[in-house]
Structures are given as structure tokens and as C-alpha cells.
N, C-alpha and C positions, 0 to 999 in steps of 0.2 A: 286193941287197941293201941298197947304198946307197941306189941308184935308188929300192926301194921307200920305202925310209925317208922322199925328197924326196916321194916320191907320197903317202905318208900328213900329211907338215905340211904340201902344196899344200891336201887336202883339208878339213885340219882348219883352215884359212887360209881357205879359201872358204866354210864352215859359219860361224866366228865374223864373218866380213864382211855376212852374209846377214843372221844375229841383229842386227847393232848397228847401231840408231838413227843416220842419217845426219848430221853434224853441222848444227845446226840456225843456226848464223852469228847469231842471236838471243842478246846478250846474260841471261845467268842473272840478274846482278847489278842490269842493268838492269830485267830484268820482275817483278822485286820491286816498282817501283813502280808497276807497271801491280795488283797485288796490293792495295796501298794505297788504289789509287785506288777501285777497285772497292767495298773494303769499306767504305772511306772514304762514301761515297754512301748504303750501306745504313741503317753504324753513324747515320749523322745524318738519316737518316728519310728522305731525297729518293728513294730508289728501295725496293723490299721487297727486289730480289731479280734478279741477273743470270747469266746463260751466257756466256761468253764462250768463244770458241775462235778460233787461228789453225792454218791450214796453211802449208806452203813445203814445196813440193815436193811438196804431195800427202800431205805426211806431217804428223800435227798434235804441232805445237809449244809449243804453252800453249793450253790448257782449264781454265776456273776454274764452280765455280757457288758463287754466294754470295747468301748472305739467304734469303728466303723466297718461296716458289711461292704458298704463301698462307697469308698471317701471322697470319689470325686463325683458320684450321684447325690449326694450329701447323706445315703442312707447308711443310719446306725446300726449296729448289731442290739440281735435280739436270743431271743433263748430258742425262738420259731428257723432261726438262719439254715441254711441250709449249705453244708458243706463237700466237696470232693473227699472221699474218704480214702481213694487211693489202695494201699496193702491192709487197711481196716477190713478191704474187702475178703481178706484171704481167709478171715477167722471164721464168718457167715457160711463162704460154699468150703469151708472143711467140715463144717457142720451137717452141711447138704451131703457131702459125700458120705459122713460117718452115720446119719439118717440112712441110710441105702444101705451101707454094711449092714447095719442092724434089721433090715428083711432079707437079706441074703443076696439083694441084687450084685454085691460087689463084693470082694474078698480085700480083706489088708494088703495081706501078702501077695494077689494077683498081679499076674502080668498085666502093663498099662495096655499092650498090644492085643490084648482080647478085646478092647474095645474101640480103639485107633488103630488100624492097621498098617500105618505107617510106623510105628513105634516097638514093632516085633522083632524088629534088628536092627540097632541104633549103633552110631560110630562116634569115637571121638574124636579130638583135633587135639594130637601134642605138639606146642610149639616147637622148633625146630632154631638153630644154633641162629638161623638167618632171619628167626621173627616167624618165620609161613609157619606153613600148616602141615602137619604129618596126620592125615589118615587112619583110622586103627581100629578094629570091632570094637567096641563092647563088649566087656567079658561078662557080661549077665544078663537078663531080661529087668528092663524097670518097674518097679512095684508102685502100687498104691502107698505103699508104706513111705518109700524112699520120696515121693513126689510131697505129701502131707509131709516129711522132716527137712525137707531144701538139702537131702542128699542124693538126687539124681545125676548131680553133675550140670545143670542145665541153669545154664544164666539167660543175661539178657542179649543176649549174641553181642554185645559191645566192647569188649575185645578184640586187638587189633587183627589178628592172625587169625579171626573168625568173622567177623564186620562186613568185611565185601560181598561174603558170601550170606549173610544173612538180609544185606540190604538189596540185596538183585533179587531175595523172596519177600520181598518186603516188610521184612521184622528188621528188629534190632536198628541200628540208627534208622532205618525208615521210616522207624513206629515214633519217633518223637523222641522219646527217652530209653525207649527200648519197652516199656510196661502200657504204651499210650495207647488204645484200642478203639477209644468214643469215635473216629472220623471213620471206621474201617466199615463198607459198603457188602459184607459179606459174615457170612454166622459166624460165630467165634469156633466152631470145627473144623470149618476151613481152613481159618487160619493155622491150626494146631496138627492139622494131617501134615499142613505143608511143613509146619516145625521137624517132624518125626523123617524128614527127608534129611535134614543140615549136620552139622557133626555139632556135639554136646564136648563141654571143657573137661569133663573129668569123667573116671568111671564112675558109673553107679556106687554107691554105700561106699565111696572110700573118702568125699567131702563135703563140708556143708557149704553149697554153693547157690546163690539168693537167684533166683530168674521167674521165668516163667510155667517151674511147675506148679500153683495153684490154678493157672489159665487152664494148662490142661484139664487139671479137675475139672474144672468146671465144663467142657468138653464131655469128659469121664460121666458126668452128671446127666446130660443130655442123651448122653446113649446109651445109660442104664436107666434111666427115665421114661426113655420116650417122650419128652417135653424140656423147650427152650429151657434154659438156666434160668431167665427170669422169672419163666412163669412156674416152676420147682419153687422158687426162694420166696415165693408172695405167696402159693398155697403153702408151703411145711414151716416156713419160717416167719414172715414177717407178719403176715395175715393173723396167724394166731395168737402172736405176742402182742398187736396190736402198734404194731411198726408203720404208722400212713407215710412217713418221709424218707423211706431206704428203697431205694427206687436207682434201676442203672441210669436213666435215664428224666431229668426233671421238667414238669410237663408245660409248655411256652405258658399257660397261665399264671405259673409260679415263680417267671424267669427272676422275680425280684426279690425273692428271696433266697437266691442261688449267693452267698458271697464272690467277690471277685479275687484274683487270686494279683498277689505282689510277691515283690521278689526283691532281694539284699544287695542292695548296691553297695559299689568301693564302700563309700565312707558309712555301711551300716546302715544306713536309711528306707524305707524301703520306695520301690518302683512299681507300678504297675507295670505287671506283667504282659505280653503281647497277645495278641490272640492266637488260636492254633494249640497244636499238639504241646509245648514246650511251656505253653500258660495258661489262657482261660478255659482251652479244651471246647469238645460239639457237645456237653455235657445239655445245653437245650436244644438246639438243631440241628445234630449230628444224624445219621441215618437212622439209628436206630435199629442197627443189625447184629451186633456187637456186644455180647453179654459178656465180658472179659472177668471173670471168676478170680482175677491175681489183682485187679483193681480198678474195677470201673462202677463202682456202688457212689452214689449221695446217699449222704446222711444228716441227721442234727445231734445234738448232742443229747436231748432226751431220747432218743431212738437207739442211740447204739449205748449210751448204757444199760438202757431195756434188755438190750439184748446178753450184754453183760452179765446181765442180774442173774438173766436165767441160764444161764454157765454155770454164776458162782454157785445156785441153790441146787445144783444137779442136774439140769436139764428140762428143770418144768419151771413155770412163771402162770400164774394167775391162769390157773385152773389147763394152762397149754402145757404138755410133754412135748418138748421137740427131742431130746435123746435123754436114753436111760442114766444114771449116776454114773454104770461104772464104764461107760461111754466117754462120759466128760472126764474119768478121772487119765482114760487115757492119751485126751488131749492137752490138758493140763498140767502133765510129768511127760519127764524130762526120756524122748522116746530116740532120740540119736549120740547117748557118749559124750563121747568129748570132741563131737565133729565139727559143733556149734562153737563152742567156747572150751576153750581149761579155766576160766578164771570163776568158776559159781553158777555160769546160765547154761541153759540146755533149752531144748527144741522139744516139743512138744507133736502132736498132730493138730497143729494151727497154731501155736501162743509158744515163744519166748518162756522161757520156767529159770526161776528163782530158783537156785539148789543152795545156795551159800549167802549168809547173813552180810551184804553188804556189796555185794554183785552188783547190786543195781540198787546205788541209795540207798534208802532206810527201806525199801520193800524186805518186806520177812517170808523168810523161806517159803515154796508155796505157792508166792505171789506167780503171775503170768501177764503175758501183757505183747504190744508191738508197737506198730505205727501206723504212721503212709507219710509219702511225698510231699504231701502239703503242708506236712509239718502238725498234721492231726497225731494224739500220742492217748494213751489210755493204760489203767495199769489195773488188774483183781487181784485183792490182796485178801485171801479166804479167811484169813488167820485175825486182819484186824479189823473183817466185816466190810469190808469197803470196795465201790469201785469207784472209779479215779478217771476222767474224762477233760480232755481240754482239744478245743481245736480251733486251728487258726488257721490261713488262705496263704504260705510261702514256699516258695519256691524258687530260685534256693533260697534256703531256710538257714543264714549266715549266724540267728543269735542262740542265745544258751537256754530260752524261756524253757524245754520242756523238762531238765532238770530240776530246775530254780523251781519250777511251777509242783515238780513232787515233793521236791522238800518240803515245801512251804506247806502243803499237805501234811504231811508225816511230821513236821515237828508242831502242828497243832492238835495231836493226838494226847489226850493224857490221863489214860486208861492203860 
């Protein structure tokens, strides 16, 4: 009988342990500072609203929705609010590329011209003394690795000496902020094939130039896999991970879940952004033909944090393996030397990396992250076992909420 009593107590204790949350090691008192920070930006009219989410060991230890998703419509921000994530799309497209690398369908150092013929021989526009462009041949072929690290010399075509050429081809200034394609009535590969006929701004492998690199990779995914980018992302990444709200376009029935875009006015207060490519965009009613691998996705804080947790966990989560651990190591370690930065930041195959403590606030060496044009930002810190996500919709964004948010998260760590 005594043996049975001990067995009962053991089973009861096991059940309790399974139901109890793991210790967060984030100070509850210090996290109230984060509450105050987010509310302060809303109360002062610097942002309309925000969703913040912090995972530790894969479990939520902080989640807050503050303010408004659409102030004029009276809709409050919630954990289910959908955001335009712009350049946070790049990490997902880079994951798609590396999944195909693992299958042998793409080579890391393979020329992009093997997939997009107009990239077989590219050119570079050198700025002359009069501000014009002198066109010269590229010294070598652009590779997949160049695109993953943004060292291909490809910008968004907004530089004055090339902007007219890009605009004539429906790119650069003709595409809103350059990266925006949600209103294009053509597949992304048509756009990228046209891009290959234009001159770029630097020789391949010689400098870090932020631009259409990952949009080109989105086309490579389509060419190598034989399916549209949205379908590949859904079948190979979002469906296996259970990311139901990560899509290139929001279904019309869910338009009220999409947060409105605001802009920082001259007085620092929010103004509702206009319709069109430089404001609200066509993420609900667009043609749904252009799947921009560099900036086209919409998502929620919970969805994106789950994607990042898969990366932090070595490429697998919840029984779904997306990438091998060695592949994830390539993504999250510096693959570009000092081309991205000489101050302790690097760039891997899809993420900015922290190579020196202090280079990105309090993020530990080995942390990685990026952000998006609408103000969204994230950090994954393997040493701290954390995934940190902040979602806002501000473009342009003149606030300093992102670094202060990250500092507020890190100062709450007490282990």
C-alpha cells in the first residue's frame, strides 16, 4: 500500500510538472518597464499600436498588444493582428533557397544566370564626374551566395545615376519605394528577368548593397522548384510549421485583421499613410500575381516568432524539419566578412549577425536578426535562448522604439 501511495504521489507530481510553466528568468518587475515603454509611445501619439512577443526556450514569456490596429476605424490591436513584414520576408525566402540547396537543385556558388538568362552577363553603372553613368561589364558572374549576403552589387535602383533607367523598366522609382511589387500585374520572374538587363551599382562580391537580391532569389525558387513562390513557401515552410497567417496577400474576408499603416509626421505624431505603394499597399485587393521574395509577405507576431524558433532550434520544430542544423549555421553566421559592417555586425545567408558584444545593443555574440520597412523588427539570441519580435506599421518611422524595445527586453533578464 505504501508503494502504491509513493507511485500516486510520483504521478501527481509529474502531472503538475508538465502543467507548470518553465521558469522565465525574466524579472516580472523589470518587464513592467516594457509595458510602460510601449504604452508611452501610443499615448504620445508616436505609434498607433504594437504587438510585442518574447519567447524563451520556445515558450511565450511576454506578449502584449497595445493601442490601435486601425485608429480611425476604432479597431484595437490584438495578438491576431496581421502586419506587412516587408524585408522580414527575406529570411523566409532564404530558407526556401537553402531547402533547395539541400536537395541539390541549387548550388550555393552557382551562377544566377543558370536560372535567369538575363543574369548570365550583367553590367555595372559607375557614376562619372558629371553624375551620369558609365556602363562597364561585371567582372564575374553573380552567384546565389552573392544574393544571400547582399553582396551582388544590386540596389533598389533609386540612385540618381541609374534611377531613370530603372523607372523606364517599371522598377526603382516606378515601384513605389523600389521594393514594393504587390500591385504588379505580372509574375515576379517577369520582373526579375527585366531587372537583369539593367546595370547594377557595384561589382559582384565587392560591397554590401541592399536591394533586389532576395526578390531575385524568389524567382530562382520558382525556376528550381517548378512552382510559384507562394506555393513553395506554403508547402515547404508555413504549412509544416502551422503558420496559418503568413501569406503574400490577405484574404478579403480577413481585411479587418490587417493593421493600418501610419507615418511619422513632422511633429513626430502619427499620420495615416495614404493608399498606394508608399502607404497602405495592395495586400488585400492587389492582382495577387507578384510574390515578392524580398518584401511581400504579411504575418502575425506569433507566426513569425514560430518561424524564428524553428531557426533557433536548428531547423526543426513540432515534428517538422525544414532545414538541417548545418544549413542553419550557414544562415546565422557571418558569410560576408567586413563588407556589411566593420563594427562587429556581419551578414549570413539571410540574417544580420552579431559578432561582437555591444554591436547590437545587449544582444549576445551569435544573435541574429533584421527588420522590415514598416517598422517591424526581430532578434534571435541563442545564448539567451530567446526570440524577440516587435510588430508596428509605421512608414516612414521616425521613432526610436525598436532599439529601446530591445533594451527593455534584455534588461529584464536576470540569469
